N, C-alpha and C positions, 0 to 999 in steps of 0.2 A: 256703839251698849245697848242691848238691852237688856227688858228685866223684867222678868212674866210676859218676854212676848211684845213691852211697849217701848220704843226708842227713848233714852235720854230727852230729847228732845220735847215730844208727847208729857215727859213726867213734870218738867218744868210747864206745861200748859196744865197737869189737872195740880198743880201745888197749885197754879195761878190761880184756878177754880177755888180748888177748896178754902184759899186761905178772902178772898172778898164774901163769898157765902159765910163763912164764922164770922166777918166782920160786921154780918147783918141780925147777927146773936147779941151784940153788947149794946147794953143798956147805955151803956157813956156815949154821947155823942163822938166826945173826944177820942175815946179808945175806936172807935168803929171808925173813924173816919183814919189814925193810925193804922189797921191793921188791913184796913182799905187800899192806904199806900200804900204798903207792901205788897200788897196783891196785886197791884196795876205798875210797879216798876216788874213785879213780877212779869205779867202779861206782855209789859215791853220788849225784855228779855227776850221771854217767846219768840213775839212775832219780828226781831230780830232775825232770829234761830233758823226760823221756820225756810222753807226754799222752793219755793221767790219770798223774800221777806215779806212781807203784809204789815202795807202802810196804813191800812183800817186801824188793824189791832193797839199799832202805834201810836197813831191821832189821839184814837179814843182814852186810852190809857194814858196816856203825858197829860190831856186837858185835865181830864180826872184827877191824877195828881195833884194836878197844879190847883186847881179848887180846892182838895182836901187843906194842899200849904197854904193855900190865901185863909179858909178856915179857922185852922191853927193855927198859926202864924200873925198873919196879919190881921184879919178883923179884930180890934177892942168891941170888948162888953161894955154899954153905958151903964 
């Protein structure tokens, strides 16, 4: 499946890239982490869709997603 000569897998990569970039425009750190987490999940999905599967993309973005979750859910303010 192609749209404008770009494959569906590449569109997932572009969507992930745009989401991560947009996350850095957020003034609120919590919003940044939420949007960034969504971008990371898209990157994990993209890494799985690539042929061959891209382990570095999957590992890096899974780790960033877990760090975001830690700060969003686990860390309590004093």
